[in-house]
C-alpha positions, -999 to +999 in steps of 0.1 A: -249+012+335-237-011+307-270-010+295-270+025+293-236+027+276-246+004+248-277+025+245-254+054+236-231+034+213-261+020+194-272+057+189-240+070+177-234+038+156-267+048+141-257+083+134-226+073+118-245+046+096-268+073+084-245+090+055-237+055+042-276+049+039-278+081+024-247+072-002-271+042-014-299+066-021-274+084-043-261+112-023-221+122-027-196+100-012-166+113+004-144+104-026-167+122-047-167+155-028-128+151-031-124+143-066-157+151-085-156+143-124-150+179-131-119+181-109-134+209-086-147+203-050-188+207-051-190+236-023-226+232-017-225+196-012-197+201+014-216+228+030-246+206+030-228+178+044-214+199+072-249+210+080-260+178+082-233+163+105-237+195+127-275+189+131-271+152+139-244+163+167-266+189+184-294+163+185-272+137+200-255+161+226-283+164+249-286+126+250-247+123+254-244+147+283-272+134+301-256+099+298-222+108+306-237+126+339-254+095+352-224+074+339-199+094+357-221+095+393-225+055+388-189+053+383-181+076+412-203+057+436-191+022+425-158+036+427-162+046+467-182+016+474-155-007+463-126+014+481-148+021+512-154-018+515-117-024+520-105-036+555-074-020+563-059-035+596-089-037+614-102-004+608-130-011+581-137+012+556-173+015+552-194+016+520-218+043+510-256+039+508-282+059+495-302+076+521-336+065+525-344+045+495-337+041+458-335+081+452-317+088+419-317+124+421-285+145+408-276+152+444-274+120+459-269+119+495-244+090+504-243+078+539-226+051+556-244+023+573-257+036+610-228+018+628-203+037+610-196+072+603-189+097+572-160+086+547-136+111+538-122+112+502-103+137+482-126+157+460-129+193+450-160+217+458-186+217+431-179+255+422-144+248+417-154+224+394-179+243+377-158+277+370-137+256+349-167+257+322-168+292+305-206+293+307-208+291+346-179+312+352-197+343+331-221+338+360-193+347+385-181+378+360-218+393+360-216+392+399-184+410+398-197+437+372-228+443+392-203+449+421-185+474+402-214+493+392-229+491+431-195+510+438-195+538+409-235+543+418-221+548+452-194+571+443-214+590+414-243+598+442-222+608+470-204+635+443-236+648+434-249+649+469-218+662+486-199+677+457-169+655+464-159+615+465-167+604+496-149+575+505-158+565+539-176+529+554-193+542+583-215+513+585-186+489+577-167+506+608-200+502+630-209+467+622-169+455+631-170+477+665-148+467+693-134+438+673-102+435+697-127+423+723-140+396+700-110+383+689-098+382+726-129+363+733-123+338+706-087+330+719-099+324+753-126+299+737-100+283+714-077+276+743-106+265+768-117+240+738-085+228+731-072+220+766-104+209+787-123+184+766-092+169+759-079+165+793-111+155+805-114+128+779-079+113+785-082+112+822-115+092+816-101+072+791-072+061+811-090+056+844-120+037+829-108+001+830-087+007+861-118+022+878-136+000+904-168+019+897-166+028+861-203+037+858-199+065+882-164+075+866-180+079+836-209+099+847-186+122+867-164+132+835-196+134+814-212+156+840-179+178+840-179+178+801-217+192+801-205+218+827-178+232+799-201+228+771-230+248+787-211+270+814-177+280+796-186+276+762-222+283+765-228+314+789-192+327+790-191+340+752-225+353+755-219+372+790-189+388+770-210+397+740-236+416+761-214+430+788-194+445+764-223+455+737-202+443+710-215+456+673-232+433+653-206+417+631-180+413+660-209+394+680-213+371+649-179+363+648-181+352+688-214+332+684-203+314+654-172+303+667-188+295+700-213+272+684-186+257+662-165+248+695-193+235+710-199+210+680-160+201+676-158+193+712-190+169+712-176+154+680-144+148+694-160+132+723-186+112+707-162+098+683-136+085+706-157+075+736-169+042+717-135+033+709-121+033+746-155+013+755-145-012+729-108-014+740-120-017+777-144-045+764-114-063+745-091-058+773-065-043+755-031-029+771-036+002+748-059+028+754-069+046+719-065+082+729-059+106+699-028+127+704-030+167+708-016+176+673-046+155+657-072+172+679-053+205+673-055+198+636-093+190+640-101+223+657-091+241+626-102+215+597-132+227+578-152+197+591-173+190+622-169+150+621-137+139+640-113+114+624-075+111+638-065+113+601-082+127+571-069+125+534-047+152+523-035+170+495+002+169+485+009+209+486-009+240+493-015+263+468-009+297+483-022+318+455-051+299+458-055+306+492-051+342+487-077+345+462-101+328+484-098+354+510-099+381+486-133+370+477-143+367+512-135+404+514-152+409+484-180+396+493-181+418+528-181+448+508-207+436+483-228+433+513-220+468+523-230+483+492-263+461+491-273+476+523-259+510+513-277+512+478-309+488+481-318+487+518-309+519+533-330+539+507-356+517+514-361+522+550-351+558+546-379+570+523-405+551+544-394+556+579-421+586+585-449+566+577-471+549+602-470+510+602-495+498+582-503+463+561-494+484+529-459+495+545-453+458+554-462+442+520-444+471+499-412+464+526-413+427+519-414+426+483-386+454+480-366+433+505-366+402+479-339+412+459-311+422+484-323+393+505-317+369+474-281+385+470-272+385+505-282+345+503-260+339+475-232+360+489-231+343+523-232+309+506-201+318+485-180+337+508-185+313+537-191+276+525-169+279+493-143+304+497-137+305+534-137+268+541-117+262+508-089+284+520-085+269+553-091+234+535-059+243+515-036+258+541-044+226+561-039+204+528-076+191+536-089+165+510-122+165+513-137+198+497-176+185+495-190+215+520-220+218+499-235+200+470-257+211+439-285+227+463-294+251+435-310+222+414-331+206+443-367+200+437-376+193+472-369+212+503-355+180+518-327+173+493-321+215+499-315+208+536-291+181+529-271+198+501-269+232+514-246+229+539-231+197+541-207+202+570-237+210+596-260+187+581-235+158+586-232+168+624-269+168+628-274+136+606-247+114+626-251+131+662-286+143+665-307+122+641-289+089+642-281+088+679-318+098+686-327+068+665-303+046+683-317+057+715-355+057+707-354+029+680-355+033+644-398+036+650-397+073+658-380+085+624-406+114+624-399+126+661-362+123+652-364+148+623-387+169+644-363+172+672-333+180+645-354+206+629-361+221+667-325+221+674-318+238+643-343+267+648-337+274+681-296+275+673-304+300+643-328+319+664-305+323+692-274+337+668-299+364+656-311+375+691-277+378+705-264+392+674-290+418+669-297+423+709-333+419+706-354+384+706-382+384+676-386+346+664-396+353+629-368+331+615-381+304+640-417+304+628-406+299+592-380+274+599-399+252+625-433+255+610-432+262+570-397+248+568-407+216+584-437+216+566-423+220+531-398+190+541-428+167+544-448+182+514-420+190+489-402+157+495-381+138+474-407+123+455-413+159+436-389+154+404-401+179+379-386+212+373-416+229+386-407+223+419-374+238+414-391+270+402-415+269+435-385+262+457-366+293+446-397+314+447-401+303+483-366+308+493-366+345+477-397+353+496-386+340+526-352+358+525-375+388+517-397+385+549-364+377+570-347+410+557-379+434+560-392+422+595-358+419+609-347+455+597-382+467+607-374+460+643-339+471+641-349+506+629-378+504+656-353+503+682-330+527+668-355+555+662-378+548+695-352+538+725-364+529+759-345+546+790-346+520+812-354+486+795-367+452+811-359+418+801-396+421+788-388+450+765-362+428+747-387+404+737-415+424+732-416+435+694-409+472+691-420+476+656-455+471+665-459+500+689-433+528+674-456+546+656-434+567+632-405+543+630-412+538+592 
């Protein structure tokens, strides 16, 4: 790091010495420009000197920005390593380490040693930092301008077709149908997650050291916890969604919160059980059971890794909270207008054509643009706005919910940086625990298991929310995604790989939007009177001839 700083200073010193060398060659000095023999300033020479200095500054600017970025990364890394290595009253804060080798990538994935967990520090979200730069904020303004054009386009078309302004949101109202049922279901899930796991853990922790059969005591409570996870949080919300036939968006609320509560409860138990076992081994008089307030805070905190305490910001910026929620609602309307202006006309125009390879190819390529826009809006609305809003209200300091995934030149880095919140949970509780159980020789098997779990959960969400099973996402994620993870790995550094990654992302989202939309329209236009379980699994778009 010092060597890099010296090289930057050497280049700057050479740049500053260059005018002096030119003076020796007969070029005018500063004194000669300010007070020439004729008493007047030579404007041409002054402009020439200004142009020369500007050119030198422009020449040094890319090198300077690169050096500053590198030094900043190294500085922050060293600072965190030093602060995390301090031992505070027996609670050792561990230092970060680079994941899997000496990777100098822009979005480094710092990890604690395997025996420790994630370190939380106070830091802003990356987009909040980037939006302070006018060039980046202009991109944000471009998306707002595009939303305005979508709204105007919809109003103009409705006025031409109907002869009046039609301000109705039928698709939006349909998507959030039976929302009160979804909210009551969420309240029931929350109360169950708040009470049952905490009660089971507290009862187990306080009785573990006193029990004459601690193994049986642990197995019994572990079995009850699994019954809660699978039965109460697993089948309960799914039954409500299917029995009450909730609308797609209302289903998404229930299913996403169902998965979040399952992961939260697992993290709470997984982080606190080793503490109780260590306390019992040391025969300590106090049992390390977190308070209800600590567990309650964790249930709302924008993280899936439990800690008794998190870094907190001093104040709450309520204006910032209101802005984040406003942007979430803006993204919802943005998605609505994308479907209204780009997706609905596409499927409306081709719904009378029989299914064929031509129709399928045209559908995929016409779905790439709206699929890409939905990808951006989903990321911005949830991973940035929604999580930052709750982080601000809870004064949660660590806002690194994502990294610079858009700069990724490999799929392995993209998976690490796209959703840091979920990736941390998978890394510590799936990948690391798998290696701990089966030893480190099975790294590939551990990675395969994590991909399988993630693919199954993603497909489960789509199957429940759309009311049919069509495993397009599972195939793309499990086979193509896993293959790209090994082929397009961290050794790919050239910019062309970033282009390839974006090309495959856009194409993949186009495929998903096309296939699932086709299946949705097929089931709307070719309904079955008495569908069986097999009918929910068999693709309807393959047999419904005139759905398109």
